[in-house]
C-alpha positions in Angstrom: 116.9 91.2 -139.0 115.1 89.4 -136.1 111.3 89.6 -135.8 110.0 91.7 -132.9 109.3 89.9 -129.6 105.9 90.4 -127.9 106.1 91.4 -124.2 105.1 88.5 -121.8 101.5 88.4 -120.6 101.0 88.8 -116.9 100.0 85.7 -115.0 96.2 85.2 -114.4 95.3 85.7 -110.8 91.6 85.4 -111.1 88.9 87.9 -110.4 89.8 90.1 -107.5 87.6 89.8 -104.5 86.8 92.6 -102.3 87.0 92.0 -98.6 84.0 92.8 -96.6 83.9 93.7 -92.9 83.1 90.5 -90.8 79.8 90.5 -89.0 79.2 89.5 -85.4 78.0 86.1 -86.3 81.0 85.5 -88.5 83.3 86.4 -85.7 81.5 84.1 -83.3 81.7 81.2 -85.7 85.3 81.7 -86.5 86.8 83.0 -83.3 89.0 80.5 -81.4 87.3 78.9 -78.4 89.0 79.6 -75.1 88.9 76.0 -73.8 91.1 76.7 -70.9 88.8 79.3 -69.5 85.7 77.2 -70.1 87.3 74.2 -68.4 88.4 76.4 -65.5 84.9 77.9 -65.0 83.2 74.5 -65.5 85.5 72.9 -62.9 84.9 75.7 -60.5 81.1 75.4 -60.9 81.2 71.6 -60.4 83.3 71.9 -57.4 80.9 74.4 -55.9 77.9 72.2 -56.7 79.7 69.2 -55.1 80.5 71.1 -52.0 77.0 72.3 -51.6 75.1 69.2 -52.8 77.1 66.2 -51.6 75.3 65.9 -48.2 72.0 65.7 -50.0 73.3 63.2 -52.5 74.8 61.1 -49.7 71.5 61.2 -47.8 69.6 60.2 -50.9 72.0 57.3 -51.6 71.7 56.1 -48.0 67.9 56.2 -48.0 67.8 54.3 -51.3 70.2 51.7 -49.9 68.2 51.2 -46.7 64.7 51.3 -48.3 64.4 47.7 -49.2 65.8 46.2 -46.0 63.8 48.6 -43.9 60.6 47.6 -45.7 61.4 43.9 -45.1 62.2 44.7 -41.4 58.9 46.5 -41.0 57.0 43.7 -42.6 58.5 41.3 -40.1 57.9 43.6 -37.1 54.1 43.3 -36.8 52.8 44.0 -33.3 53.1 41.0 -30.9 51.0 39.9 -28.0 52.5 38.2 -25.0 50.8 35.5 -23.0 50.0 36.4 -19.4 50.1 32.8 -18.2 50.8 29.2 -19.2 47.3 28.5 -20.5 47.4 31.5 -22.9 50.9 30.6 -24.0 49.7 27.1 -25.0 46.8 28.4 -27.0 48.9 31.0 -28.7 51.5 28.4 -29.6 48.9 26.6 -31.8 48.6 29.6 -34.0 52.4 29.8 -34.6 54.9 27.6 -36.5 56.1 24.7 -34.5 59.8 25.3 -33.9 60.5 21.6 -33.7 58.9 20.6 -37.0 58.6 23.9 -38.9 54.9 23.2 -39.6 51.7 24.9 -38.6 48.6 23.4 -36.9 45.9 23.5 -39.7 42.9 21.4 -38.8 40.1 20.9 -41.4 37.5 22.0 -38.9 37.2 25.3 -37.0 38.5 25.2 -33.5 38.0 28.0 -31.0 40.6 28.1 -28.2 40.2 29.9 -24.9 42.3 30.1 -21.8 41.5 30.9 -18.1 43.3 31.1 -14.8 41.1 30.9 -11.7 43.3 32.3 -9.0 43.2 31.3 -5.3 39.9 29.5 -5.3 41.1 26.1 -4.3 43.7 24.4 -2.0 47.0 23.0 -3.1 45.6 19.5 -2.7 42.5 20.0 -4.9 42.5 17.7 -7.9 42.2 19.5 -11.3 39.3 17.2 -12.2 37.3 18.4 -9.2 38.2 22.0 -9.8 37.1 21.8 -13.4 33.7 20.3 -12.5 33.2 23.1 -10.0 34.2 26.0 -12.3 32.5 24.7 -15.4 29.4 23.3 -13.6 29.9 19.9 -15.3 27.8 16.9 -14.9 28.7 13.3 -15.6 26.4 13.3 -18.6 28.5 16.0 -20.2 31.8 14.1 -20.0 32.4 11.8 -23.0 35.9 10.8 -21.9 38.3 11.8 -19.1 41.9 10.9 -18.3 45.0 12.2 -16.6 48.6 12.6 -17.8 51.8 13.7 -16.1 53.5 16.4 -18.2 56.7 18.0 -16.9 56.1 19.1 -13.4 52.3 18.9 -13.5 49.5 16.4 -13.5 47.1 17.4 -16.3 43.5 16.4 -16.5 41.9 16.0 -20.0 38.3 15.8 -20.9 36.2 15.5 -24.0 32.8 17.2 -23.3 29.5 17.1 -25.0 27.7 20.4 -24.5 24.6 22.1 -26.0 25.7 23.6 -29.3 26.6 27.3 -28.9 27.7 29.0 -32.1 28.0 25.7 -33.9 30.3 24.0 -31.4 29.1 20.9 -29.5 32.3 19.2 -28.5 35.0 20.7 -26.2 38.4 19.3 -25.5 39.4 20.6 -22.0 43.0 20.7 -20.6 43.3 21.6 -16.9 46.0 21.6 -14.2 46.6 23.1 -10.8 49.4 25.6 -10.2 49.4 25.9 -6.4 45.9 27.2 -5.5 45.2 28.3 -9.1 43.3 26.3 -11.7 44.7 26.8 -15.3 42.4 25.8 -18.1 42.6 25.5 -21.9 39.3 25.0 -23.7 39.1 24.0 -27.4 35.6 24.1 -29.0 35.3 22.0 -32.1 32.8 23.3 -34.7 30.0 20.9 -35.7 26.6 19.8 -34.5 27.0 16.0 -34.5 26.0 14.4 -31.3 28.8 11.8 -31.3 32.5 12.6 -31.4 33.7 12.2 -34.9 36.9 10.4 -36.1 38.3 13.7 -37.4 37.7 15.4 -34.1 39.5 12.6 -32.2 42.4 12.6 -34.7 42.9 16.4 -34.6 42.4 16.4 -30.8 45.3 14.1 -30.4 47.4 16.2 -32.7 46.5 19.3 -30.8 47.5 17.7 -27.5 50.7 16.5 -29.0 51.6 20.1 -29.8 51.0 21.5 -26.4 51.6 18.7 -23.9 55.3 18.8 -24.0 57.5 18.7 -20.8 59.2 22.0 -21.8 55.8 23.7 -21.6 55.1 22.5 -18.1 58.1 23.5 -16.1 57.2 25.1 -12.7 58.1 28.8 -12.6 59.0 28.9 -16.3 56.4 30.0 -18.9 56.8 28.9 -22.5 58.2 31.5 -24.8 55.6 32.3 -27.5 55.6 35.3 -29.8 52.4 35.8 -31.7 52.1 38.5 -34.3 48.7 40.1 -33.9 47.2 43.5 -33.3 47.2 44.8 -29.7 44.1 43.8 -27.9 43.3 41.0 -30.4 41.3 38.1 -29.1 42.4 34.5 -29.0 43.2 33.3 -32.6 40.9 30.7 -34.1 42.3 27.6 -35.8 41.2 26.0 -39.0 38.9 27.5 -41.7 36.7 30.5 -41.2 33.6 28.4 -41.1 33.0 25.1 -39.4 33.2 21.9 -41.4 
């Protein structure tokens, strides 16, 4: 007789877990994200923003692009003064860079230039030397040296003068010429109180004359082109250091 067979045991399925109702947070964390809808709404928002904001963005980009060159342009567009006559143009030219050499006139002593045009006071045959003596009330004792030089279309009279010191200037270099019945004059007052003309004054006087006594500057009916950057109404620019030496 066979022994009795025990019935098979049921397979172990573990402890039964009860399902709980999912909360709101759980649903939000586990719910599928509607990427299509989000992309659609995001694209629509960006498109609206672009349509409304691109003119402002373009303007900002344009301003940024032009800011640096505009600043450089403004720096280079300081007010300019224009010479009214040839004598002023020659004085102004000494305060600018020489277009022929690319250098500036920088004397070690202070030089005060001035210009004048005395209109209609003389005849066309009046020598510039005589007109200068009349206008400046010069005596022979004041004249250290005098000579004449033909430059372009004009005969130019040049004088070194010794005058009583006024404002620390004793020696004047005078350049004068006649334009019809008008006397044109450039005066250059050299700072210092020495009685005799110094070697430095003579050297820089020659350099000064070499800068201005050029045939191109003395063409009848044609003024030299000089652009001097300075404030409107500014006086004649000084040359050299701020104080005499």
